[in-house]
N, C-alpha and C positions, 0 to 999 in steps of 0.2 A: 136426274132425280137423288133421291135419298137412298143410300144403300149402306150395307156393314162393310166397313174399311178395314177393322181390326178386330181381333178375338185372342184373348189369352185364357189359357187355362193352368193356373198355377196353385201353390199352396196358399194357405191362410186366407185373407181377405183380398187377394190379389187377382181375383177372377173379373174380367170385364169385356165387354164388346164396345166398339166405338163405331158411331154412324156418322156418313159424310154427305154434306148438301153440294152435290156435283153441278149445281146449277149456277147462273148468274143473278138470282132473285132468292129473297129470303122466303123460306118455308115455314107455314104454321105447323108447328108439331102438334097441334091438338088433335090433328087428323090420324095421326101414328101411334101404333102400340109396338112394345116388344113382347114375344111369345117365346114361352120356354116349355120343353118337354123334358120331364124328368125321367129318363132311362127309359125312353120309347113313349109309345102313345099317339095320339091324333092332335093336330092343331086344334084350338090354340094354346091349351095346356094353362099355365101360369101367365097371367097378364101384366104388363106394366103401361099404363097409358101416359103417354108424354105431353108435356105443354111447354109453351112458350114458343120462342122464333130461332130457328137455325139461320144464320147469316150465310151468304153464299161462300163456296168454298171453306167453311168451317166444320168442326167436328162436336159431337157430344158423346162424352163417354160415359157408360152405365157400368157401374162398378159395385162390387158386393159390399162393400163398407167404406166410409170415409177414413177410416185407419188404415186403408191400403199403403203399400209402400210406393205406389205410381205418383208422381209429381205431375199434378195437373191443376192448371188454375181453377178455382171454385165454379167459376161461371160456366165451364166446359164439363161439368161433372155432375152426375145423378147417382146417388147410393140406392141400391135396391137389393136386399137380401136374396131375391129370387133369382138373382144372377149367380146362384152357388152351381155352377157348371163342373162336371167332373169328367168331361172327354165324351162321355157317351150322352150328353143332354143336347138337343138340338135346340138352336135359338134362331127364330124368325123376326124378321121386320115387318109390320103389317101397315096399310094404309086404308081407311075406311072399311076395316074389316077383312081385308085382303092381302094374302101372303104377296111380299114384293121380293123378299130377299131371305137367304137363309144359310146359316151354317148346319150341316147335318140335314136329316130328314125325317119326317114322321114313319111311325110303323113299329118293326121291332128294336130292341134294344141292340144296338151294334157292338155290345160287349165293352171294352175298355175305351174304344174310340172310333171314328171313322178315318179310312185313308184317303191322304192327299196327295196328287201328284207323285204316286208311287211310293209314299211314306206311310207305312203302317202305324194306324193309331196317332195320327198327326193331330187331332184334335185333344189329344190327352199331352199334359206336360210340355206345351209348346205356345208360341205366340203367331198367329197368322197375320199377314198383311197383304190386302188386295193389291194386286200388280197395278201399277201406274197406268196400264194401257186400259184397265177396266173402268168405265164410267156410268155404270147402271147395276142394279141388282139383277139376279138371276134365281130363280126359283127351283132350277132344275139342278139338283145337288151332283149327280152324276157328271154332267157339264161342267159345273163350277168347280168341282174337286179335281176333275181330270185324272189322268192315269201316269202322267209324267210331269216333270218339271216344265217341259214345254208348253203342253196344253192344258195345265191347270192354271185357275184365276189367282192362286195365292202363292205368296212366298212364305216359306216355313222357317221360322227361327227358334231356337234354344228356348228352354225355360227361363222365366225371368228376364227376357230381353224386351224393356219397356220403353226404350229410347224414341220408338216411333208414334208414342202415343200423345195425343193433343194436337196433330196436324197430319194431313194426308198427302201424298204426292200423286196427283192424276195428270197423266200427260196432256190430255185432250178436254179436260172438263171446263176449261175457261176459253176453248178455240170455238166460237160461234161462226157459223157461216151465214150471212145474211144474204137472201136472194130478193132484190127489190125491183118491182115491176114498175119502170118509169114510163113506158109507152107502150101502145098497142095500135100496130099498123095494120090495117087490113092487107092480105087475108089471113093474118096471125090470130088465132082464136084466143079467147082471153083466159089466161090462166089462173085467174083467181087472185086472192089477197097475198101480200107479202109473206115470206117464209122465213122463220128461223130453224136451222137445223144443226145439229151437230156431227161431227164425224162418225160414221158408222149407222147413222139415221137414214131410214128409205122413206122417198117419197115420190109422188106421181103428180106430173103436170099433164092432164088428159084433155084440156080444153072444155071441160063438162059445165063450166061456169059461161059459155058463150050465150 
């Protein structure tokens, strides 16, 4: 699916988030929104409705201003003053009005920022990059943030590290497993239509279509 692949809180106009299409097909962004909560509150907060198409394994960056120092090709960039994040502002990605991914969480203001992977206030003055093993969003912030470097979904970089922006490394996002039903011989039950799954997906062949 589409998820937040990068987040940067910095000075000036250099606040941004990056979203990534992990699928093998083009995604219509008209169904997606960016939500921002300024210093606490409940979703959705400030809303940016996206548009256009996000190609397979491509990214879109939503940045505070076009005058930012981040060097990104224009077709991959949207300027929105609402991404004026300050470390304590949660950012969400929504599809059809439902939250599907987030950095931070709704509720009380966390102070200067949220801890990630055991790093205090990691959403302040840092660039966060989703680990390559992650291939989908996560609305459970405690699970996403983790408590250590090992169990967190995020890699934490120093302030003004923007060299990862504009592309994303996802280890399994282009690895599809195609299950093709070629023949159904008695007494084997009919497993139903062909399936396309990704590593980590769960599926069940129960013969209910017999």
